PDB file of the backbone (N, CA, C, O) and the ligand in Angstrom, with CONECT records:
HET     ZN  A 101       1
ATOM      1  N   MET A   1      19.702  30.347 134.205  1.00  0.00           N
ATOM      2  CA  MET A   1      19.032  30.246 132.910  1.00  0.00           C
ATOM      3  C   MET A   1      17.962  31.320 132.758  1.00  0.00           C
ATOM      4  O   MET A   1      17.052  31.410 133.582  1.00  0.00           O
ATOM      5  N   LYS A   2      18.058  32.085 131.775  1.00  0.00           N
ATOM      6  CA  LYS A   2      17.205  33.194 131.501  1.00  0.00           C
ATOM      7  C   LYS A   2      15.729  32.740 131.290  1.00  0.00           C
ATOM      8  O   LYS A   2      14.789  33.300 131.855  1.00  0.00           O
ATOM      9  N   LEU A   3      15.590  31.681 130.431  1.00  0.00           N
ATOM     10  CA  LEU A   3      14.259  31.182 130.128  1.00  0.00           C
ATOM     11  C   LEU A   3      13.480  30.734 131.330  1.00  0.00           C
ATOM     12  O   LEU A   3      12.280  30.983 131.449  1.00  0.00           O
ATOM     13  N   LYS A   4      14.198  30.051 132.246  1.00  0.00           N
ATOM     14  CA  LYS A   4      13.584  29.519 133.424  1.00  0.00           C
ATOM     15  C   LYS A   4      13.064  30.649 134.317  1.00  0.00           C
ATOM     16  O   LYS A   4      11.978  30.576 134.892  1.00  0.00           O
ATOM     17  N   ARG A   5      13.875  31.674 134.403  1.00  0.00           N
ATOM     18  CA  ARG A   5      13.494  32.783 135.291  1.00  0.00           C
ATOM     19  C   ARG A   5      12.221  33.449 134.740  1.00  0.00           C
ATOM     20  O   ARG A   5      11.317  33.767 135.513  1.00  0.00           O
ATOM     21  N   ASN A   6      12.136  33.665 133.414  1.00  0.00           N
ATOM     22  CA  ASN A   6      10.986  34.252 132.834  1.00  0.00           C
ATOM     23  C   ASN A   6       9.707  33.371 133.067  1.00  0.00           C
ATOM     24  O   ASN A   6       8.616  33.880 133.321  1.00  0.00           O
ATOM     25  N   THR A   7       9.897  32.106 132.970  1.00  0.00           N
ATOM     26  CA  THR A   7       8.797  31.190 133.221  1.00  0.00           C
ATOM     27  C   THR A   7       8.245  31.314 134.619  1.00  0.00           C
ATOM     28  O   THR A   7       7.034  31.326 134.841  1.00  0.00           O
ATOM     29  N   MET A   8       9.184  31.408 135.568  1.00  0.00           N
ATOM     30  CA  MET A   8       8.789  31.515 136.975  1.00  0.00           C
ATOM     31  C   MET A   8       8.034  32.850 137.196  1.00  0.00           C
ATOM     32  O   MET A   8       7.036  32.903 137.914  1.00  0.00           O
ATOM     33  N   PHE A   9       8.525  33.881 136.579  1.00  0.00           N
ATOM     34  CA  PHE A   9       7.914  35.160 136.743  1.00  0.00           C
ATOM     35  C   PHE A   9       6.481  35.159 136.218  1.00  0.00           C
ATOM     36  O   PHE A   9       5.584  35.687 136.875  1.00  0.00           O
ATOM     37  N   LEU A  10       6.261  34.583 135.065  1.00  0.00           N
ATOM     38  CA  LEU A  10       4.938  34.479 134.496  1.00  0.00           C
ATOM     39  C   LEU A  10       3.976  33.665 135.356  1.00  0.00           C
ATOM     40  O   LEU A  10       2.793  33.984 135.477  1.00  0.00           O
ATOM     41  N   THR A  11       4.512  32.626 135.937  1.00  0.00           N
ATOM     42  CA  THR A  11       3.698  31.746 136.795  1.00  0.00           C
ATOM     43  C   THR A  11       3.255  32.541 138.032  1.00  0.00           C
ATOM     44  O   THR A  11       2.114  32.434 138.481  1.00  0.00           O
ATOM     45  N   GLU A  12       4.148  33.305 138.546  1.00  0.00           N
ATOM     46  CA  GLU A  12       3.892  33.993 139.770  1.00  0.00           C
ATOM     47  C   GLU A  12       2.902  35.109 139.624  1.00  0.00           C
ATOM     48  O   GLU A  12       2.094  35.351 140.521  1.00  0.00           O
ATOM     49  N   TYR A  13       2.950  35.776 138.533  1.00  0.00           N
ATOM     50  CA  TYR A  13       2.074  36.918 138.272  1.00  0.00           C
ATOM     51  C   TYR A  13       1.063  36.654 137.150  1.00  0.00           C
ATOM     52  O   TYR A  13       0.775  37.520 136.323  1.00  0.00           O
ATOM     53  N   LEU A  14       0.567  35.495 137.156  1.00  0.00           N
ATOM     54  CA  LEU A  14      -0.351  35.078 136.096  1.00  0.00           C
ATOM     55  C   LEU A  14      -1.611  35.938 136.099  1.00  0.00           C
ATOM     56  O   LEU A  14      -2.282  36.072 137.121  1.00  0.00           O
ATOM     57  N   SER A  15      -1.907  36.490 134.994  1.00  0.00           N
ATOM     58  CA  SER A  15      -3.165  37.241 134.848  1.00  0.00           C
ATOM     59  C   SER A  15      -3.863  36.693 133.623  1.00  0.00           C
ATOM     60  O   SER A  15      -3.259  35.952 132.847  1.00  0.00           O
ATOM     61  N   PRO A  16      -5.152  37.051 133.430  1.00  0.00           N
ATOM     62  CA  PRO A  16      -5.822  36.539 132.194  1.00  0.00           C
ATOM     63  C   PRO A  16      -5.066  36.882 130.919  1.00  0.00           C
ATOM     64  O   PRO A  16      -5.078  36.088 129.978  1.00  0.00           O
ATOM     65  N   VAL A  17      -4.426  38.007 130.852  1.00  0.00           N
ATOM     66  CA  VAL A  17      -3.738  38.414 129.653  1.00  0.00           C
ATOM     67  C   VAL A  17      -2.525  37.503 129.368  1.00  0.00           C
ATOM     68  O   VAL A  17      -2.341  37.027 128.248  1.00  0.00           O
ATOM     69  N   THR A  18      -1.701  37.275 130.414  1.00  0.00           N
ATOM     70  CA  THR A  18      -0.546  36.427 130.174  1.00  0.00           C
ATOM     71  C   THR A  18      -0.967  34.964 129.939  1.00  0.00           C
ATOM     72  O   THR A  18      -0.299  34.231 129.210  1.00  0.00           O
ATOM     73  N   GLU A  19      -2.053  34.560 130.548  1.00  0.00           N
ATOM     74  CA  GLU A  19      -2.524  33.187 130.267  1.00  0.00           C
ATOM     75  C   GLU A  19      -2.883  33.015 128.767  1.00  0.00           C
ATOM     76  O   GLU A  19      -2.594  31.983 128.161  1.00  0.00           O
ATOM     77  N   VAL A  20      -3.510  34.043 128.199  1.00  0.00           N
ATOM     78  CA  VAL A  20      -3.816  33.993 126.795  1.00  0.00           C
ATOM     79  C   VAL A  20      -2.527  33.975 125.966  1.00  0.00           C
ATOM     80  O   VAL A  20      -2.423  33.251 124.976  1.00  0.00           O
ATOM     81  N   GLU A  21      -1.534  34.796 126.393  1.00  0.00           N
ATOM     82  CA  GLU A  21      -0.307  34.849 125.673  1.00  0.00           C
ATOM     83  C   GLU A  21       0.390  33.503 125.659  1.00  0.00           C
ATOM     84  O   GLU A  21       0.911  33.063 124.634  1.00  0.00           O
ATOM     85  N   ILE A  22       0.390  32.844 126.840  1.00  0.00           N
ATOM     86  CA  ILE A  22       0.988  31.509 126.955  1.00  0.00           C
ATOM     87  C   ILE A  22       0.260  30.545 126.073  1.00  0.00           C
ATOM     88  O   ILE A  22       0.864  29.755 125.348  1.00  0.00           O
ATOM     89  N   TRP A  23      -1.024  30.616 126.140  1.00  0.00           N
ATOM     90  CA  TRP A  23      -1.898  29.718 125.344  1.00  0.00           C
ATOM     91  C   TRP A  23      -1.592  29.862 123.847  1.00  0.00           C
ATOM     92  O   TRP A  23      -1.503  28.873 123.120  1.00  0.00           O
ATOM     93  N   CYS A  24      -1.438  31.074 123.421  1.00  0.00           N
ATOM     94  CA  CYS A  24      -1.147  31.325 121.995  1.00  0.00           C
ATOM     95  C   CYS A  24       0.194  30.756 121.637  1.00  0.00           C
ATOM     96  O   CYS A  24       0.340  30.142 120.580  1.00  0.00           O
ATOM     97  N   LYS A  25       1.148  30.934 122.461  1.00  0.00           N
ATOM     98  CA  LYS A  25       2.525  30.413 122.214  1.00  0.00           C
ATOM     99  C   LYS A  25       2.531  28.892 122.170  1.00  0.00           C
ATOM    100  O   LYS A  25       3.143  28.277 121.296  1.00  0.00           O
ATOM    101  N   GLN A  26       1.840  28.309 123.124  1.00  0.00           N
ATOM    102  CA  GLN A  26       1.847  26.862 123.250  1.00  0.00           C
ATOM    103  C   GLN A  26       1.203  26.209 122.018  1.00  0.00           C
ATOM    104  O   GLN A  26       1.661  25.165 121.554  1.00  0.00           O
ATOM    105  N   HIS A  27       0.168  26.815 121.507  1.00  0.00           N
ATOM    106  CA  HIS A  27      -0.575  26.203 120.439  1.00  0.00           C
ATOM    107  C   HIS A  27      -0.493  26.910 119.101  1.00  0.00           C
ATOM    108  O   HIS A  27      -1.224  26.567 118.171  1.00  0.00           O
ATOM    109  N   GLY A  28       0.376  27.881 118.993  1.00  0.00           N
ATOM    110  CA  GLY A  28       0.592  28.597 117.759  1.00  0.00           C
ATOM    111  C   GLY A  28      -0.663  29.338 117.288  1.00  0.00           C
ATOM    112  O   GLY A  28      -0.959  29.429 116.097  1.00  0.00           O
ATOM    113  N   LEU A  29      -1.372  29.855 118.267  1.00  0.00           N
ATOM    114  CA  LEU A  29      -2.582  30.596 117.942  1.00  0.00           C
ATOM    115  C   LEU A  29      -2.330  32.090 117.897  1.00  0.00           C
ATOM    116  O   LEU A  29      -1.283  32.563 118.339  1.00  0.00           O
ATOM    117  N   GLU A  30      -3.254  32.808 117.381  1.00  0.00           N
ATOM    118  CA  GLU A  30      -3.125  34.272 117.221  1.00  0.00           C
ATOM    119  C   GLU A  30      -4.444  34.914 117.579  1.00  0.00           C
ATOM    120  O   GLU A  30      -5.484  34.483 117.083  1.00  0.00           O
ATOM    121  N   ILE A  31      -4.439  35.903 118.400  1.00  0.00           N
ATOM    122  CA  ILE A  31      -5.654  36.598 118.712  1.00  0.00           C
ATOM    123  C   ILE A  31      -6.134  37.402 117.516  1.00  0.00           C
ATOM    124  O   ILE A  31      -5.382  38.218 116.984  1.00  0.00           O
ATOM    125  N   ARG A  32      -7.362  37.192 117.088  1.00  0.00           N
ATOM    126  CA  ARG A  32      -7.858  37.873 115.873  1.00  0.00           C
ATOM    127  C   ARG A  32      -9.002  38.764 116.257  1.00  0.00           C
ATOM    128  O   ARG A  32      -9.627  38.563 117.299  1.00  0.00           O
ATOM    129  N   THR A  33      -9.279  39.717 115.459  1.00  0.00           N
ATOM    130  CA  THR A  33     -10.458  40.521 115.613  1.00  0.00           C
ATOM    131  C   THR A  33     -11.400  40.384 114.422  1.00  0.00           C
ATOM    132  O   THR A  33     -10.948  40.150 113.301  1.00  0.00           O
ATOM    133  N   ALA A  34     -12.675  40.522 114.646  1.00  0.00           N
ATOM    134  CA  ALA A  34     -13.625  40.427 113.589  1.00  0.00           C
ATOM    135  C   ALA A  34     -14.867  41.244 113.997  1.00  0.00           C
ATOM    136  O   ALA A  34     -15.100  41.456 115.187  1.00  0.00           O
ATOM    137  N   GLN A  35     -15.661  41.700 113.017  1.00  0.00           N
ATOM    138  CA  GLN A  35     -16.862  42.430 113.368  1.00  0.00           C
ATOM    139  C   GLN A  35     -17.968  41.495 113.770  1.00  0.00           C
ATOM    140  O   GLN A  35     -18.080  40.391 113.238  1.00  0.00           O
ATOM    141  N   CYS A  36     -18.777  41.920 114.693  1.00  0.00           N
ATOM    142  CA  CYS A  36     -19.966  41.170 115.022  1.00  0.00           C
ATOM    143  C   CYS A  36     -20.883  41.189 113.769  1.00  0.00           C
ATOM    144  O   CYS A  36     -21.043  42.231 113.134  1.00  0.00           O
ATOM    145  N   SER A  37     -21.461  40.062 113.435  1.00  0.00           N
ATOM    146  CA  SER A  37     -22.311  40.036 112.239  1.00  0.00           C
ATOM    147  C   SER A  37     -23.599  40.725 112.474  1.00  0.00           C
ATOM    148  O   SER A  37     -24.316  41.009 111.515  1.00  0.00           O
ATOM    149  N   ASN A  38     -23.935  41.011 113.686  1.00  0.00           N
ATOM    150  CA  ASN A  38     -25.177  41.671 114.025  1.00  0.00           C
ATOM    151  C   ASN A  38     -25.092  43.180 114.157  1.00  0.00           C
ATOM    152  O   ASN A  38     -25.897  43.910 113.579  1.00  0.00           O
ATOM    153  N   CYS A  39     -24.105  43.645 114.927  1.00  0.00           N
ATOM    154  CA  CYS A  39     -24.030  45.046 115.295  1.00  0.00           C
ATOM    155  C   CYS A  39     -22.702  45.730 114.819  1.00  0.00           C
ATOM    156  O   CYS A  39     -22.519  46.932 115.012  1.00  0.00           O
ATOM    157  N   ASN A  40     -21.821  44.968 114.218  1.00  0.00           N
ATOM    158  CA  ASN A  40     -20.561  45.452 113.706  1.00  0.00           C
ATOM    159  C   ASN A  40     -19.522  45.858 114.747  1.00  0.00           C
ATOM    160  O   ASN A  40     -18.485  46.433 114.415  1.00  0.00           O
ATOM    161  N   LYS A  41     -19.801  45.565 115.955  1.00  0.00           N
ATOM    162  CA  LYS A  41     -18.847  45.862 116.999  1.00  0.00           C
ATOM    163  C   LYS A  41     -17.578  44.951 116.781  1.00  0.00           C
ATOM    164  O   LYS A  41     -17.695  43.816 116.318  1.00  0.00           O
ATOM    165  N   THR A  42     -16.419  45.465 117.114  1.00  0.00           N
ATOM    166  CA  THR A  42     -15.207  44.641 116.963  1.00  0.00           C
ATOM    167  C   THR A  42     -15.095  43.669 118.131  1.00  0.00           C
ATOM    168  O   THR A  42     -15.096  44.044 119.304  1.00  0.00           O
ATOM    169  N   LEU A  43     -15.003  42.433 117.753  1.00  0.00           N
ATOM    170  CA  LEU A  43     -14.867  41.322 118.755  1.00  0.00           C
ATOM    171  C   LEU A  43     -13.492  40.713 118.642  1.00  0.00           C
ATOM    172  O   LEU A  43     -12.948  40.543 117.551  1.00  0.00           O
ATOM    173  N   LYS A  44     -12.938  40.387 119.805  1.00  0.00           N
ATOM    174  CA  LYS A  44     -11.622  39.841 119.906  1.00  0.00           C
ATOM    175  C   LYS A  44     -11.659  38.411 120.395  1.00  0.00           C
ATOM    176  O   LYS A  44     -12.324  38.105 121.384  1.00  0.00           O
ATOM    177  N   THR A  45     -10.945  37.532 119.707  1.00  0.00           N
ATOM    178  CA  THR A  45     -10.916  36.137 120.138  1.00  0.00           C
ATOM    179  C   THR A  45      -9.771  36.015 121.182  1.00  0.00           C
ATOM    180  O   THR A  45      -8.632  35.686 120.851  1.00  0.00           O
ATOM    181  N   ASP A  46     -10.125  36.292 122.430  1.00  0.00           N
ATOM    182  CA  ASP A  46      -9.104  36.256 123.451  1.00  0.00           C
ATOM    183  C   ASP A  46      -9.466  35.376 124.676  1.00  0.00           C
ATOM    184  O   ASP A  46      -8.905  35.538 125.760  1.00  0.00           O
ATOM    185  N   ILE A  47     -10.388  34.472 124.475  1.00  0.00           N
ATOM    186  CA  ILE A  47     -10.732  33.533 125.548  1.00  0.00           C
ATOM    187  C   ILE A  47     -10.291  32.125 125.126  1.00  0.00           C
ATOM    188  O   ILE A  47     -10.814  31.574 124.158  1.00  0.00           O
ATOM    189  N   PRO A  48      -9.341  31.556 125.844  1.00  0.00           N
ATOM    190  CA  PRO A  48      -8.905  30.205 125.478  1.00  0.00           C
ATOM    191  C   PRO A  48      -9.988  29.168 125.667  1.00  0.00           C
ATOM    192  O   PRO A  48     -10.807  29.272 126.581  1.00  0.00           O
ATOM    193  N   PHE A  49      -9.995  28.160 124.799  1.00  0.00           N
ATOM    194  CA  PHE A  49     -10.879  27.017 125.008  1.00  0.00           C
ATOM    195  C   PHE A  49     -10.163  25.760 124.501  1.00  0.00           C
ATOM    196  O   PHE A  49      -9.294  25.802 123.630  1.00  0.00           O
ATOM    197  N   ALA A  50     -10.568  24.677 125.083  1.00  0.00           N
ATOM    198  CA  ALA A  50     -10.078  23.374 124.648  1.00  0.00           C
ATOM    199  C   ALA A  50     -11.200  22.415 124.556  1.00  0.00           C
ATOM    200  O   ALA A  50     -12.066  22.339 125.426  1.00  0.00           O
ATOM    201  N   SER A  51     -11.172  21.664 123.460  1.00  0.00           N
ATOM    202  CA  SER A  51     -12.210  20.602 123.254  1.00  0.00           C
ATOM    203  C   SER A  51     -11.403  19.419 122.739  1.00  0.00           C
ATOM    204  O   SER A  51     -10.200  19.521 122.497  1.00  0.00           O
ATOM    205  N   LYS A  52     -12.090  18.302 122.577  1.00  0.00           N
ATOM    206  CA  LYS A  52     -11.440  17.099 122.064  1.00  0.00           C
ATOM    207  C   LYS A  52     -10.526  17.358 120.883  1.00  0.00           C
ATOM    208  O   LYS A  52     -10.984  17.622 119.771  1.00  0.00           O
ATOM    209  N   GLY A  53      -9.244  17.280 121.135  1.00  0.00           N
ATOM    210  CA  GLY A  53      -8.287  17.432 120.038  1.00  0.00           C
ATOM    211  C   GLY A  53      -8.146  18.848 119.467  1.00  0.00           C
ATOM    212  O   GLY A  53      -7.381  19.074 118.529  1.00  0.00           O
ATOM    213  N   ILE A  54      -8.862  19.758 120.020  1.00  0.00           N
ATOM    214  CA  ILE A  54      -8.853  21.119 119.458  1.00  0.00           C
ATOM    215  C   ILE A  54      -8.475  22.130 120.558  1.00  0.00           C
ATOM    216  O   ILE A  54      -8.954  22.056 121.689  1.00  0.00           O
ATOM    217  N   ARG A  55      -7.593  23.082 120.180  1.00  0.00           N
ATOM    218  CA  ARG A  55      -7.221  24.123 121.124  1.00  0.00           C
ATOM    219  C   ARG A  55      -7.442  25.430 120.360  1.00  0.00           C
ATOM    220  O   ARG A  55      -7.014  25.595 119.218  1.00  0.00           O
ATOM    221  N   GLY A  56      -8.124  26.340 121.035  1.00  0.00           N
ATOM    222  CA  GLY A  56      -8.410  27.574 120.277  1.00  0.00           C
ATOM    223  C   GLY A  56      -8.730  28.746 121.184  1.00  0.00           C
ATOM    224  O   GLY A  56      -8.564  28.696 122.402  1.00  0.00           O
ATOM    225  N   LEU A  57      -9.192  29.794 120.542  1.00  0.00           N
ATOM    226  CA  LEU A  57      -9.558  31.052 121.221  1.00  0.00           C
ATOM    227  C   LEU A  57     -10.899  31.471 120.655  1.00  0.00           C
ATOM    228  O   LEU A  57     -11.141  31.356 119.454  1.00  0.00           O
ATOM    229  N   PHE A  58     -11.790  31.968 121.545  1.00  0.00           N
ATOM    230  CA  PHE A  58     -13.010  32.450 121.033  1.00  0.00           C
ATOM    231  C   PHE A  58     -13.352  33.813 121.634  1.00  0.00           C
ATOM    232  O   PHE A  58     -12.755  34.236 122.624  1.00  0.00           O
ATOM    233  N   SER A  59     -14.277  34.462 121.048  1.00  0.00           N
ATOM    234  CA  SER A  59     -14.717  35.736 121.521  1.00  0.00           C
ATOM    235  C   SER A  59     -15.993  35.545 122.334  1.00  0.00           C
ATOM    236  O   SER A  59     -16.852  34.749 121.953  1.00  0.00           O
ATOM    237  N   GLY A  60     -16.126  36.252 123.430  1.00  0.00           N
ATOM    238  CA  GLY A  60     -17.330  36.098 124.264  1.00  0.00           C
ATOM    239  C   GLY A  60     -18.539  36.656 123.555  1.00  0.00           C
ATOM    240  O   GLY A  60     -18.425  37.288 122.505  1.00  0.00           O
ATOM    241  N   VAL A  61     -19.708  36.416 124.141  1.00  0.00           N
ATOM    242  CA  VAL A  61     -20.982  36.863 123.565  1.00  0.00           C
ATOM    243  C   VAL A  61     -20.918  38.400 123.436  1.00  0.00           C
ATOM    244  O   VAL A  61     -20.482  39.105 124.346  1.00  0.00           O
ATOM    245  N   CYS A  62     -21.364  38.876 122.283  1.00  0.00           N
ATOM    246  CA  CYS A  62     -21.332  40.287 122.032  1.00  0.00           C
ATOM    247  C   CYS A  62     -22.330  41.029 122.922  1.00  0.00           C
ATOM    248  O   CYS A  62     -23.296  40.450 123.419  1.00  0.00           O
ATOM    249  N   GLU A  63     -22.073  42.319 123.108  1.00  0.00           N
ATOM    250  CA  GLU A  63     -22.961  43.188 123.918  1.00  0.00           C
ATOM    251  C   GLU A  63     -24.384  43.145 123.369  1.00  0.00           C
ATOM    252  O   GLU A  63     -25.338  43.283 124.134  1.00  0.00           O
ATOM    253  N   CYS A  64     -24.546  42.956 122.058  1.00  0.00           N
ATOM    254  CA  CYS A  64     -25.859  42.975 121.464  1.00  0.00           C
ATOM    255  C   CYS A  64     -26.560  41.634 121.656  1.00  0.00           C
ATOM    256  O   CYS A  64     -27.714  41.481 121.255  1.00  0.00           O
ATOM    257  N   GLY A  65     -25.883  40.660 122.262  1.00  0.00           N
ATOM    258  CA  GLY A  65     -26.499  39.401 122.511  1.00  0.00           C
ATOM    259  C   GLY A  65     -26.222  38.323 121.499  1.00  0.00           C
ATOM    260  O   GLY A  65     -26.652  37.178 121.635  1.00  0.00           O
ATOM    261  N   ASN A  66     -25.475  38.729 120.456  1.00  0.00           N
ATOM    262  CA  ASN A  66     -25.145  37.755 119.416  1.00  0.00           C
ATOM    263  C   ASN A  66     -24.140  36.694 119.978  1.00  0.00           C
ATOM    264  O   ASN A  66     -23.053  37.029 120.450  1.00  0.00           O
ATOM    265  N   GLU A  67     -24.541  35.462 119.904  1.00  0.00           N
ATOM    266  CA  GLU A  67     -23.658  34.368 120.422  1.00  0.00           C
ATOM    267  C   GLU A  67     -22.834  33.766 119.357  1.00  0.00           C
ATOM    268  O   GLU A  67     -21.938  32.977 119.656  1.00  0.00           O
ATOM    269  N   LYS A  68     -23.091  34.103 118.071  1.00  0.00           N
ATOM    270  CA  LYS A  68     -22.300  33.508 117.005  1.00  0.00           C
ATOM    271  C   LYS A  68     -21.043  34.362 116.791  1.00  0.00           C
ATOM    272  O   LYS A  68     -20.878  34.991 115.746  1.00  0.00           O
ATOM    273  N   THR A  69     -20.189  34.372 117.766  1.00  0.00           N
ATOM    274  CA  THR A  69     -19.001  35.170 117.728  1.00  0.00           C
ATOM    275  C   THR A  69     -17.842  34.440 117.118  1.00  0.00           C
ATOM    276  O   THR A  69     -17.837  33.210 117.078  1.00  0.00           O
ATOM    277  N   PRO A  70     -16.826  35.191 116.625  1.00  0.00           N
ATOM    278  CA  PRO A  70     -15.745  34.546 115.896  1.00  0.00           C
ATOM    279  C   PRO A  70     -14.791  33.678 116.843  1.00  0.00           C
ATOM    280  O   PRO A  70     -14.684  33.915 118.046  1.00  0.00           O
ATOM    281  N   PHE A  71     -14.169  32.740 116.243  1.00  0.00           N
ATOM    282  CA  PHE A  71     -13.191  31.935 117.001  1.00  0.00           C
ATOM    283  C   PHE A  71     -12.088  31.422 116.047  1.00  0.00           C
ATOM    284  O   PHE A  71     -12.258  31.368 114.829  1.00  0.00           O
ATOM    285  N   VAL A  72     -11.004  31.065 116.638  1.00  0.00           N
ATOM    286  CA  VAL A  72      -9.915  30.447 115.868  1.00  0.00           C
ATOM    287  C   VAL A  72      -9.536  29.141 116.599  1.00  0.00           C
ATOM    288  O   VAL A  72      -9.704  29.032 117.814  1.00  0.00           O
ATOM    289  N   PHE A  73      -9.044  28.198 115.872  1.00  0.00           N
ATOM    290  CA  PHE A  73      -8.592  26.968 116.565  1.00  0.00           C
ATOM    291  C   PHE A  73      -7.578  26.238 115.779  1.00  0.00           C
ATOM    292  O   PHE A  73      -7.403  26.452 114.580  1.00  0.00           O
ATOM    293  N   THR A  74      -6.898  25.356 116.481  1.00  0.00           N
ATOM    294  CA  THR A  74      -5.901  24.520 115.818  1.00  0.00           C
ATOM    295  C   THR A  74      -6.123  23.107 116.364  1.00  0.00           C
ATOM    296  O   THR A  74      -6.613  22.917 117.478  1.00  0.00           O
ATOM    297  N   THR A  75      -5.742  22.117 115.536  1.00  0.00           N
ATOM    298  CA  THR A  75      -5.879  20.757 116.037  1.00  0.00           C
ATOM    299  C   THR A  75      -4.680  20.381 116.883  1.00  0.00           C
ATOM    300  O   THR A  75      -3.548  20.740 116.559  1.00  0.00           O
ATOM    301  N   LYS A  76      -4.919  19.673 117.946  1.00  0.00           N
ATOM    302  CA  LYS A  76      -3.838  19.297 118.827  1.00  0.00           C
ATOM    303  C   LYS A  76      -3.044  18.131 118.156  1.00  0.00           C
ATOM    304  O   LYS A  76      -3.626  17.200 117.600  1.00  0.00           O
ATOM    305  N   ASP A  77      -1.734  18.224 118.235  1.00  0.00           N
ATOM    306  CA  ASP A  77      -1.002  17.059 117.594  1.00  0.00           C
ATOM    307  C   ASP A  77      -0.100  16.378 118.554  1.00  0.00           C
ATOM    308  O   ASP A  77       0.569  15.410 118.193  1.00  0.00           O
TER     309      ASP A  77
HETATM  310 ZN    ZN A 101     -22.992  42.513 118.296  1.00  0.00          ZN2+
END
C-alpha cells in the first residue's frame, strides 16, 4: 500500500516542518503570513497548538518583542 509506506517514512524522519504539514492536513489548517503590527516584519503561523476544542497554528514572538502575533485555528469536531 502506497499510503502506508508514505506514512511510515514521515514517522521515521519526522522534522518540525513535516509535523506542521501533518498538523495542517489533519485539521484542515493552512500556514498564513501576516505583518507584525509593530515592526511590519513578515510573521508565519507555523507553530502547532492545541487548546480545548481548538486546533491551530500560531506565529512565535516577533524579533521586536511583539507578542500579539497572528494565529489561525479551527474548532475540533
Ligand atoms: Zn515585530
